[in-house]
N, C-alpha and C positions, 0 to 999 in steps of 0.2 A: 106636581111640577106643571106649570102652565105650558101650553103648546109652543109659545114664543121661545122660551128658553130650551125646550126639548129640541126644536128645530135647529136653533143656533148651536146647541151641543152636538147634534149629529153632524152638522156641517163642519164644526171645528175639529172634530175627531177624524172626519173623512179627509180633510184637507189640512195637512200640517202647515204651520207658518213658514213663509219663505225664509231662506237662509239670510237674506238681507232685509228682513222685515223691519219696518219702521212705521211711525205714525203716518197715516195717510194725509195727503194734502187735500183738505176739504175746501171746495171753492163754490161760492154762490154762482149760479148760472142763470141765463135767460135766453130764450129763443123764440122766434116768431112762429105762430100757428094760425093760419087763415086770418091774418091781420090783427091778431091778439098777441099779447106777450105772456109767455108761460115762464114761471120761475121754478128753480129747483136747486139741487146740490150735486156736485160731482166729487166722488171719493177717488182720488188718483194715487197711484203708487208706481214706483219703478221708472226706469228710463227706456227699456225695450218696448216695442209695440206690444200692447197687452190686450187680452180679451176684455170685453166690456159687457156688463149686464145692465140693461135698462130695467130698473126695478120699480114697479108701480105699487103705490101704497094702497091700503084698504080703504074702507069707507070714511075714515077720518081725513083722508087725502093729505096727511102731514108728510111732506117729503124730507123731514129733518134727517131721519135714518130709519128706514123701514126694518123693523125687527132687529135693529143693530147690525144688519147684514152689510151695510156700507163699510163700516170699520172692519168687520170680521173678514169679508172677502177681499178688501183692498190689502189687508195684512197678508193675504195669500195670493198676491199678484193678480188680482182681478179688479179692474176699474168698475165702479158702480155709479150709475147715473140715476137720480130720483128726481121727480118733479111733481108739482101740484097741478092737476088738470085744470083747464079753464074754469073760472068761476069759483075756485077754491084757494084758500091760503094765499090770497093776494094776486093770483094769476088773473089776467083780464078775461072778460067774456062771461058766458053762462055755461054751467055744467050740463052736459047731456052725455049719455053713454056713447053716442056717436061722435060727439066732439072730443071726448077723451081718447077714443081710438084714433081720431085724426091727429091729436096731439102726439101720439106715439109715432105716427108717420113723420110729423114735423121734427120730432126728436132724432129719428134716424137720419133725416135730411141734414139736420144740424151737425150730427156726428160725422157724416160723410163729407161735409164742407169743412170750414175752418175750425169749428168747435172741437172736433175730434183730434185735430193735429196738436192742439195745445195740451192734450192729456195723453199723448202717445197711444191712441186707440188704433188697434189693428182692425181695419174695416172688414176683414174676412172673418173676424171672431167677435161678432156682436150677437147677444141673445136678449130676449125679452121675457120677463117673468113678472109675477106680482103676488101680493098677499091678499087673500080674500077677494074683495071687489076688484082689486088691481089684477088679480089672476084672471078674472072673468074678462076684463078689458083686454088683457094680453091675448086671450084666446079669441075674442071677437076680432081683434086686429088681424091675427093670423088667419082667421077664416075669411075675412074680407079681402085679404091680400093673397089668396090662394094662387091665382095665375102668376103673379109676380114671384111668389115664393117658389113655385114649381120651376119657373124660368131660372131663378137664382141657383136652385139646387142642380139643375141640368148643367148650367155654366160651371159651377163649382166642381161637379163630378168630371166634366170634360177636361178641366185643367189638371185633375189629379189621377185619373185612371190611365193606365198605359194604353196606347193605341194599338 
């Protein structure tokens, strides 16, 4: 059994389908990143504000549906956003590891703005992950945003911990 299906199988068994599961609404998206246009897809489901995973593809940079997780997770009430980094699959610009991490920041900014509202994104429940090279880009982004992440975590804890 290849790893792709093993991972999907583990996730499917760990997260039962939603009681109101239905086919996800798959929408082509685009957002600006440092003057370039980045293209991707958004797998949306449900009407309540939902957790959203920004899922970065591996070295093929194909944002169609990374490991079939867009459909799988949206069937379990998690929005999934995928995109092709700059210079890949029709996105403008030239690919570099740094520009790909900058594209993640632009995706977060897009979600926080009007882009997320159209898909019922809960701005306090956004995660970043990836497959293969996409996982490395996600980690690089997290490492480069350490100060901002620490500030966000402090703010989040301050809102939730009793005083």
